[in-house]
N, C-alpha and C positions, 0 to 999 in steps of 0.2 A: 721182281715179281710183277705181274700185270695188275694195274689198278687204274681207277679213274676217280675224278674229284669234281666237286662243285664248290666254287669259291665265293666269298663275300656275301654270305647270307646273314640275315638279321638275327636269327635264332638257331638253336642247335638242331641237328638232324634227328629225325624220328624213325625213318625207315626208307626202303627203296624196293623197286620191283622192275624187272626188265620184261619187255614184250614187243613183238613186231619190229625188232631191230633197234629199239631205243631203251633208255634207262629213265625211270621216273623216280624222283627224289622228294620225299616228304620232309619238310622242315616245320617247326612249330607254327609259323605263319605264312608258309608258301609251299607251292608245289612246282617242281622244276622238271622239264623234259630235256634230256641230252641225248646225243648219239652215244654209242658204246665206246667212243674214245673220249667222251667228256665235253664235247662242244654243245653249248646251250642252244636249244631250238626255241623254247618259249618258257615263260614263267608266269604264274598267277599268285596274287596275294590273297590271303584269307584273313578276315577281320572278325573280332568278337568271340574268339575261341582259340582252341588249341588242337592243331592237327596231330594225329599219331601215325602209326604204321600205315602202309598202303599196299595194294596188290593190283596187278594188271589182270583183267579178265574180260574176254570177249569184246575187245576194242574200247574198254573203259578202265579208268583208274578208280578204285574204291579205297577211300581213306577214312579212318576213324576220326571223330571230331568231338571235342568237349566244349560246351558253352561256358564262357567265362563266368566266374563268380560275381554276384551282385556286390555293389560297393559296401564296404564294411564287413564282408564275410571272408572267411579263410580262402586262400587262393585255390584250394582243391574242392571247394564247395560248388562243384560244377552245376550249371543250370540246364544242361541238356546233353543227351548222348545220341549221336547221329552218325550215319555214314554219308559222307559227301561222295558223289559220283561225278567224275569228270570225263569228258570226251578225250580219248587218248591223242587225237590229232592236234587240237589247239588248246586243250585243258579248260574249255568252258564247262561250267557246271550244268549237268543234264538232269540231276535228281538229288534230293536230300531225303534220306530215309531216317525217320525217327525210330529209335529202338525202345518201344514202350516198356518192354520187360525190364529195361535198365532203370527207367523212371521208378518202377515199383521196387526194384532192389535198393535203390537209393533211399526210398521212403522207410525201409526197415533196417537200414545199415546201423550197426552198433546198438541195436535193441537187444534185449536178452535172448530173443529167439533167433537172432541172426548168426549164421555159421559161415557165411560167405566172406564177409568183410568187404563188400563191394565198394570201390572207391572211384571207378571210372572204367573206360575201355581204352584199348591200345592196339594190340596185334590184330591183324585181319588177313584172311586168305580164303581162297576157293579150293574146294576138294570134294571128292565123292562122299556121299552119305555112306557110313560104314555098313549099312544094311541094304539099302536100295540101289546104291551106286549112282544115284542122281546127283548132279552138281549142286553143292550148297555153299553158303557163305558162313565162315567160322570167325567169331569175334572173341578175342581174349579180354578178360576183365582185369582191371587194375585192383589191387588189394590194399586195405589198411594194414599197418603193422600190428601184429598181435599173434601170440602163439596158437590161439584157437582157430585162426584163419589159415589152416594148414594145407589147403589144396588150391592149385590153380583152377580157375573156372573158365571154361571155353564154351561159348554159346553157339548153337547151330540155328541158322536162319535159311529160308529160301533166298535165292538171289534178289528177290524183291523186298526182303526184309521182314518176312513173316516168321516169328519165333517158333521153333519146333522142339528143341530139347537142349540139355546142357550136360557137360562132362566135367568130372572132378579128377584132377591129376594130383596125387598125393606127394608133392615135392617137399612139403614144409613151407612155411611162410617166407615170401621173398619181398624185397622192397618194391612197392608199387606193382607187384605181380608181373605178368608177362609183358615184355616190351615189343618184341617182334614175333610173328607167327608165320610159318610157311609150310608148304606141303611138297614132299618129294614124290612125284607120281611114279617114277621108275622103281622106287623101293617101297612104295606105300607106307611112308612114314611122315609124321609131322615133326617139325623142329620148332623150338621156341627159345628165346633168350630172356634173361632177367638181369637185374642189377645185383651186385654183391651185397651180402648182408653183414650186419654188425652185431646182431643179437645171437646168443648161444644157441637158440632154437632154430635159427635160420641156416639153410644148407650152404656149404662152401661152393657147390657147383652152380654155374650160371648159364649153361648151355645144355639143352635137353633134346633127346631124340625119343619120340613116342610112337607106338604102333599105330597103324592106320585106323584101328577101331577105338583109339584113344583110351585104351584100358591098361597099357603096360609101358612103363619107362624102360626103354631098351638100352640107352646109353646116356651118360651125363658127364659133363666136362667142366673143369675149372678154367674156362677160356672165355674172356670177356669180349662180347660184340653186341652191346645193347642198343646201338644206334641204327642197326640195319642188319638183315640176314636174309639170304635167298638161296634156295636149293636149285642147283643146276644139273641134277641127275648125274650121269657119268662124268660130267665135266667138273664136278665138285660143288663149290659154294662161292657166293660173295659174302664176305664178312666186312665189318665196318670199323672205322675210326672217326673220331670227331676232334677237330682242332680249333682253338680260338674261343673267344667269349662273345656274348650277345653283342651285336653290332658289327661283327666281322667273323663269321663262322665258316669253317670249311668241313664238308662232308666227304668221306672217302670210302669207296667200295673196292676191296681187293679180292682177287681170285685165290682160292686155296683148296686143299683137299682135307679130308677128315683126319689124316694122320697129324696135321698141324695142331689139332685140338688136344692131343695127348700131352703137349708140352706147354705149360703155363708161361705166358709172356706178358710183361708189363706193356702199357701202351707205348712207352718209349722204345722198348725192344721191338715191338711190332713195326713202328716207324722205321727203325733201322733195317729190319728184316725185309720190308717191301721197297726200301730204297728212297725214303723221304729224307 
């Protein structure tokens, strides 16, 4: 099976996106650009926070970012919710977009009136507005564990980061919410990945296909790919594997088609399946 990999990263992979003949890989503290055969072209380090999923759009890489907690606070008590924008050529930062609506959501998290359970942000992609067709930036929220936080939250912004609206996808509560978010333009579908749950109220499925208007769950699978996911239209998908521990991590993207998702495989079985 066709795959590519990035070796010797300090922290685990968060997402990837291809564009303009290259692959862009987001790790917790770095962004890496490779050829589509896996040769590293350049890499930048990110300090003071946690990178999440990323997406290639219009010659730039957009990656979600969480500011690190203050000393003495819980690790997930993030101090900021931003989109880092990198030039796709050499990965220098061209903009940092603060998501003010997320600062507000954090201020009401876990209060009696809170129904979102906002914990942070992760998945990000560009797709048409379901009504106007204009290109927008969609950012997925991370969630706190809790039965009442039963919907995935996806926020819609202009490409410049102006908040417009939000969508609630009734999957049931998942661990840390959506990890990767992508849009399949050929089929007008969104796809997102989650971690597997351990609570009885959490769904077994971890990979979801949602209609382009974000109103209907079309398909869902018990197939794990929480470290990266990309739609390739008629050519299928890139799904992900992560190998190693902090200090020496490897991220892998492998080509597959949707029929693979029908058959649950362990990560060990996937490694064997793609020839690792």
